[in-house]
Z-matrix of the N, CA and C atoms (Angstrom, degrees):
N
C 1 1.399
C 2 1.570 1 109.57
N 3 1.308 2 114.07 1 -37.37
C 4 1.471 3 117.23 2 178.01
C 5 1.522 4 110.46 3 -64.52
N 6 1.315 5 117.86 4 -39.90
C 7 1.461 6 120.21 5 -179.58
C 8 1.549 7 109.77 6 -63.84
N 9 1.305 8 117.85 7 -47.28
C 10 1.466 9 123.14 8 178.05
C 11 1.522 10 110.37 9 -59.48
N 12 1.323 11 118.32 10 -40.82
C 13 1.446 12 122.78 11 177.22
C 14 1.529 13 112.47 12 -63.78
N 15 1.312 14 115.54 13 -42.83
C 16 1.456 15 118.75 14 -179.61
C 17 1.577 16 111.59 15 -68.56
N 18 1.368 17 113.85 16 -37.75
C 19 1.456 18 115.27 17 -179.35
C 20 1.563 19 109.88 18 -68.72
N 21 1.338 20 117.76 19 -34.59
C 22 1.461 21 122.74 20 174.94
C 23 1.523 22 108.84 21 -65.41
N 24 1.321 23 116.86 22 -42.86
C 25 1.460 24 121.50 23 179.88
C 26 1.557 25 109.90 24 -61.07
N 27 1.341 26 118.24 25 -44.74
C 28 1.437 27 122.10 26 -179.91
C 29 1.522 28 110.77 27 -65.10
N 30 1.327 29 118.25 28 -38.18
C 31 1.487 30 119.65 29 178.11
C 32 1.519 31 108.05 30 -65.52
N 33 1.288 32 119.29 31 -36.01
C 34 1.456 33 121.34 32 177.57
C 35 1.525 34 113.22 33 -66.11
N 36 1.353 35 114.30 34 -42.87
C 37 1.465 36 118.60 35 178.86
C 38 1.540 37 110.22 36 -63.73
N 39 1.324 38 117.40 37 -40.40
C 40 1.460 39 121.76 38 178.21
C 41 1.482 40 113.22 39 -62.71
N 42 1.325 41 116.23 40 -37.79
C 43 1.464 42 119.15 41 179.77
C 44 1.512 43 113.08 42 -74.44
N 45 1.328 44 115.76 43 -32.16
C 46 1.490 45 119.51 44 179.73
C 47 1.502 46 109.35 45 -76.32
N 48 1.308 47 116.91 46 -43.71
C 49 1.457 48 120.51 47 -172.00
C 50 1.542 49 112.81 48 -72.54
N 51 1.319 50 116.20 49 -39.76
C 52 1.477 51 118.77 50 -173.89
C 53 1.482 52 109.48 51 -148.50
N 54 1.351 53 115.28 52 102.86
C 55 1.484 54 118.34 53 -179.68
C 56 1.482 55 112.66 54 -68.82
N 57 1.328 56 118.68 55 -12.45
C 58 1.481 57 120.85 56 -179.77
C 59 1.520 58 112.33 57 -74.44
N 60 1.324 59 118.11 58 -13.89
C 61 1.462 60 122.09 59 -179.96
C 62 1.559 61 108.91 60 -63.95
N 63 1.309 62 117.24 61 -35.84
C 64 1.442 63 120.47 62 -174.00
C 65 1.523 64 109.82 63 -109.05
N 66 1.360 65 115.67 64 147.72
C 67 1.447 66 121.10 65 175.36
C 68 1.478 67 108.38 66 -103.41
N 69 1.320 68 116.39 67 121.39
C 70 1.470 69 121.10 68 -179.10
C 71 1.507 70 109.77 69 -82.60
N 72 1.324 71 116.09 70 135.04
C 73 1.443 72 121.96 71 176.04
C 74 1.523 73 108.78 72 -87.13
N 75 1.272 74 116.83 73 139.40
C 76 1.449 75 120.47 74 179.78
C 77 1.551 76 111.02 75 -84.52
N 78 1.277 77 116.68 76 154.97
C 79 1.474 78 123.50 77 176.03
C 80 1.489 79 112.66 78 55.34
N 81 1.296 80 116.19 79 41.92
C 82 1.450 81 121.17 80 174.23
C 83 1.504 82 108.61 81 -95.68
N 84 1.300 83 118.02 82 141.41
C 85 1.454 84 122.68 83 -171.42
C 86 1.533 85 112.52 84 -62.71
N 87 1.325 86 118.16 85 -35.41
C 88 1.451 87 121.06 86 -177.42
C 89 1.549 88 109.79 87 -104.21
N 90 1.286 89 116.56 88 58.91
C 91 1.441 90 123.14 89 -179.19
C 92 1.489 91 110.34 90 -69.25
N 93 1.325 92 116.16 91 127.90
C 94 1.498 93 122.63 92 -177.39
C 95 1.506 94 107.40 93 -152.84
N 96 1.280 95 117.66 94 149.59
C 97 1.457 96 123.07 95 -179.51
C 98 1.532 97 109.22 96 -64.47
N 99 1.327 98 118.21 97 136.44
C 100 1.481 99 121.26 98 178.27
C 101 1.505 100 114.12 99 -58.45
N 102 1.324 101 117.46 100 -35.85
C 103 1.448 102 118.02 101 177.75
C 104 1.518 103 110.03 102 -68.27
N 105 1.270 104 119.70 103 -35.48
C 106 1.442 105 122.46 104 174.69
C 107 1.520 106 113.99 105 -61.31
N 108 1.391 107 113.73 106 -45.88
C 109 1.470 108 119.32 107 173.47
C 110 1.513 109 112.20 108 -60.84
N 111 1.322 110 115.56 109 -36.53
C 112 1.449 111 119.99 110 179.88
C 113 1.548 112 111.30 111 -63.73
N 114 1.307 113 117.45 112 -43.34
C 115 1.464 114 120.41 113 176.67
C 116 1.497 115 112.09 114 -64.55
N 117 1.354 116 116.77 115 -41.23
C 118 1.443 117 119.34 116 177.14
C 119 1.530 118 111.58 117 -59.72
N 120 1.345 119 114.68 118 -45.67
C 121 1.498 120 117.56 119 179.80
C 122 1.488 121 112.15 120 -70.41
N 123 1.298 122 119.92 121 -33.87
C 124 1.453 123 122.31 122 176.49
C 125 1.537 124 112.69 123 -63.21
N 126 1.334 125 116.16 124 -47.73
C 127 1.466 126 121.17 125 179.02
C 128 1.548 127 110.43 126 -64.02
N 129 1.319 128 116.52 127 -46.77
C 130 1.474 129 118.72 128 178.70
C 131 1.483 130 111.82 129 -62.96
N 132 1.330 131 118.27 130 -38.15
C 133 1.472 132 121.20 131 179.12
C 134 1.515 133 111.04 132 -62.28
N 135 1.333 134 117.22 133 -42.60
C 136 1.457 135 120.48 134 179.21
C 137 1.547 136 111.47 135 -63.25
N 138 1.314 137 114.98 136 -48.21
C 139 1.493 138 120.06 137 -179.44
C 140 1.521 139 111.72 138 -63.87
N 141 1.330 140 116.73 139 -42.43
C 142 1.481 141 119.39 140 179.53
C 143 1.514 142 110.09 141 -64.54
N 144 1.315 143 119.01 142 -41.54
C 145 1.444 144 123.65 143 177.85
C 146 1.505 145 112.56 144 -61.51
N 147 1.337 146 116.16 145 -42.34
C 148 1.468 147 119.86 146 178.93
C 149 1.539 148 111.79 147 -66.88
N 150 1.334 149 114.84 148 -41.10
C 151 1.480 150 118.36 149 177.29
C 152 1.531 151 110.88 150 -66.43
N 153 1.285 152 118.47 151 -35.83
C 154 1.473 153 121.86 152 173.61
C 155 1.493 154 112.51 153 -63.31
N 156 1.322 155 117.57 154 -39.46
C 157 1.485 156 120.79 155 175.67
C 158 1.511 157 110.25 156 -64.95
N 159 1.323 158 119.85 157 -36.17
C 160 1.443 159 122.84 158 -179.50
C 161 1.520 160 110.54 159 -70.38
N 162 1.341 161 118.56 160 -23.80
C 163 1.472 162 122.03 161 175.12
C 164 1.531 163 111.35 162 -62.72
N 165 1.330 164 118.17 163 -32.70
C 166 1.446 165 120.68 164 -179.88
C 167 1.539 166 111.50 165 -66.49
N 168 1.309 167 118.05 166 -23.06
C 169 1.439 168 120.69 167 177.32
C 170 1.554 169 111.55 168 -87.84
N 171 1.301 170 117.24 169 -0.69
C 172 1.474 171 120.80 170 176.38
C 173 1.529 172 113.15 171 79.77
N 174 1.280 173 118.61 172 24.31
C 175 1.460 174 122.22 173 -179.32
C 176 1.527 175 109.49 174 -74.24
N 177 1.317 176 116.24 175 123.53
C 178 1.464 177 120.37 176 -179.78
C 179 1.544 178 110.79 177 -68.23
N 180 1.344 179 115.81 178 -34.98
C 181 1.456 180 119.13 179 178.05
C 182 1.503 181 110.98 180 -60.58
N 183 1.344 182 116.65 181 -32.51
C 184 1.461 183 119.47 182 -179.03
C 185 1.549 184 112.25 183 -64.26
N 186 1.356 185 114.19 184 -33.59
C 187 1.472 186 119.76 185 177.95
C 188 1.538 187 110.96 186 -63.45
N 189 1.328 188 115.75 187 -47.13
C 190 1.466 189 121.71 188 -179.05
C 191 1.534 190 109.22 189 -65.21
N 192 1.306 191 114.55 190 -48.63
C 193 1.501 192 120.15 191 178.45
C 194 1.510 193 108.87 192 -61.37
N 195 1.314 194 117.95 193 -40.70
C 196 1.456 195 120.54 194 -178.85
C 197 1.541 196 114.31 195 -62.60
N 198 1.298 197 115.30 196 -38.59
C 199 1.468 198 119.51 197 178.90
C 200 1.545 199 108.32 198 -67.50
N 201 1.321 200 117.50 199 -41.89
C 202 1.448 201 120.49 200 -179.08
C 203 1.547 202 111.28 201 -67.59
N 204 1.374 203 116.93 202 -41.28
C 205 1.452 204 118.96 203 -179.74
C 206 1.494 205 111.05 204 -70.49
N 207 1.350 206 118.17 205 -37.98
C 208 1.450 207 119.12 206 179.20
C 209 1.544 208 109.38 207 -64.48
N 210 1.320 209 117.48 208 -35.53
C 211 1.464 210 119.19 209 175.93
C 212 1.524 211 111.81 210 -65.91
N 213 1.310 212 116.72 211 -42.68
C 214 1.459 213 120.19 212 176.30
C 215 1.513 214 112.79 213 -64.22
N 216 1.332 215 115.82 214 -37.23
C 217 1.468 216 120.07 215 176.23
C 218 1.520 217 113.10 216 -66.52
N 219 1.366 218 116.00 217 -35.61
C 220 1.470 219 118.72 218 174.57
C 221 1.525 220 110.67 219 -63.37
N 222 1.340 221 116.56 220 -42.12
C 223 1.443 222 120.07 221 179.39
C 224 1.544 223 110.55 222 -64.92
N 225 1.310 224 117.17 223 -44.71
C 226 1.489 225 120.85 224 178.65
C 227 1.490 226 110.58 225 -62.44
N 228 1.325 227 120.23 226 -39.61
C 229 1.429 228 122.64 227 178.79
C 230 1.543 229 112.50 228 -70.62
N 231 1.318 230 116.31 229 -31.35
C 232 1.461 231 118.05 230 173.45
C 233 1.503 232 110.13 231 -63.41
N 234 1.327 233 117.63 232 -42.20
C 235 1.466 234 121.43 233 177.12
C 236 1.517 235 111.45 234 -69.31
N 237 1.311 236 119.63 235 -19.39
C 238 1.429 237 126.49 236 -178.56
C 239 1.531 238 110.19 237 -85.33
N 240 1.306 239 119.12 238 -7.41
C 241 1.481 240 122.58 239 -176.64
C 242 1.513 241 115.83 240 -51.41
N 243 1.334 242 119.70 241 -41.12
C 244 1.485 243 117.49 242 -176.57
C 245 1.491 244 113.74 243 -69.30
N 246 1.343 245 118.03 244 -19.45
C 247 1.458 246 120.47 245 -176.91
C 248 1.523 247 112.77 246 -93.37
N 249 1.332 248 118.85 247 -35.31
C 250 1.433 249 123.76 248 -178.86
C 251 1.532 250 108.11 249 -148.83
N 252 1.344 251 118.38 250 79.02
C 253 1.457 252 120.32 251 -171.58
C 254 1.526 253 114.27 252 -62.48
N 255 1.292 254 118.70 253 -48.06
C 256 1.479 255 119.19 254 -178.71
C 257 1.497 256 111.38 255 -64.23
N 258 1.317 257 117.28 256 -47.76
C 259 1.476 258 122.65 257 179.61
C 260 1.543 259 110.28 258 -58.81
N 261 1.318 260 117.00 259 -42.84
C 262 1.463 261 121.26 260 -177.90
C 263 1.529 262 109.52 261 -64.47
N 264 1.336 263 116.90 262 -40.74
C 265 1.463 264 119.14 263 -178.00
C 266 1.537 265 110.99 264 -69.88
N 267 1.312 266 116.77 265 -36.91
C 268 1.464 267 120.66 266 175.88
C 269 1.511 268 110.31 267 -61.61
N 270 1.365 269 117.14 268 -45.75
C 271 1.462 270 119.90 269 -177.63
C 272 1.502 271 110.76 270 -70.57
N 273 1.348 272 120.28 271 -30.42
C 274 1.451 273 122.75 272 174.71
C 275 1.553 274 108.45 273 -63.56
N 276 1.307 275 117.22 274 -43.56
C 277 1.450 276 121.09 275 179.59
C 278 1.536 277 111.92 276 -65.03
N 279 1.330 278 116.57 277 -42.00
C 280 1.460 279 121.21 278 176.14
C 281 1.524 280 111.19 279 -58.91
N 282 1.313 281 115.35 280 -45.69
C 283 1.494 282 119.70 281 -176.42
C 284 1.552 283 108.97 282 -69.18
N 285 1.313 284 116.77 283 -33.33
C 286 1.486 285 119.17 284 177.60
C 287 1.522 286 107.65 285 -66.16
N 288 1.332 287 119.44 286 -42.04
C 289 1.438 288 121.34 287 176.95
C 290 1.521 289 111.82 288 -63.54
N 291 1.334 290 116.68 289 -40.36
C 292 1.448 291 119.13 290 177.36
C 293 1.523 292 113.74 291 -60.84
N 294 1.340 293 115.10 292 -41.80
C 295 1.506 294 118.02 293 176.64
C 296 1.536 295 109.90 294 -62.51
N 297 1.305 296 116.62 295 -43.90
C 298 1.432 297 119.66 296 179.85
C 299 1.550 298 112.19 297 -61.01
N 300 1.366 299 113.66 298 -45.44
C 301 1.448 300 117.81 299 179.33
C 302 1.535 301 114.57 300 -63.45
N 303 1.314 302 115.30 301 -40.67
C 304 1.455 303 119.37 302 179.44
C 305 1.552 304 111.99 303 -67.44
N 306 1.321 305 115.01 304 -34.25
C 307 1.497 306 117.63 305 -178.85
C 308 1.519 307 114.84 306 -81.02
N 309 1.331 308 117.32 307 -23.19
C 310 1.473 309 120.76 308 -178.39
C 311 1.470 310 116.20 309 -102.75
N 312 1.335 311 119.42 310 -14.56
C 313 1.460 312 122.78 311 -179.05
C 314 1.503 313 110.12 312 -66.81
N 315 1.330 314 117.55 313 145.09
C 316 1.463 315 119.67 314 177.41
C 317 1.527 316 111.68 315 -69.58
N 318 1.287 317 115.49 316 146.33
C 319 1.461 318 119.98 317 178.49
C 320 1.521 319 110.59 318 -71.05
N 321 1.323 320 116.84 319 158.25
C 322 1.498 321 119.03 320 -178.89
C 323 1.546 322 112.79 321 -57.34
N 324 1.349 323 116.68 322 -30.65
C 325 1.485 324 119.49 323 -179.48
C 326 1.490 325 113.02 324 -72.66
N 327 1.389 326 119.36 325 -20.10
C 328 1.435 327 122.16 326 -177.26
C 329 1.527 328 111.40 327 -85.92
N 330 1.320 329 119.55 328 -6.72
C 331 1.429 330 121.92 329 -176.87
C 332 1.494 331 112.99 330 -83.73
């Protein structure tokens, strides 16, 4: 989860710092400014990374929050497809794996 959060954070920084990194597709249904998408990804990346760090402490709330955040990150990366298709698909796959891992891992009381 920390890795996915950091990758989302880096995508956000790249979009904010230099809009020329990404090629915007015209006539896309979810048209949004790249700087706006950058801020969305930056904030989500920070929150996902912090929730991932809380998982190392065994916090049950971090699992629930992690599943929700990974779902939101999947949605944000789906909307990010016209700007960075390969990167968005990779992050969607990472977030799907994070959801699976959080839902199937044993709870701290079962260890």
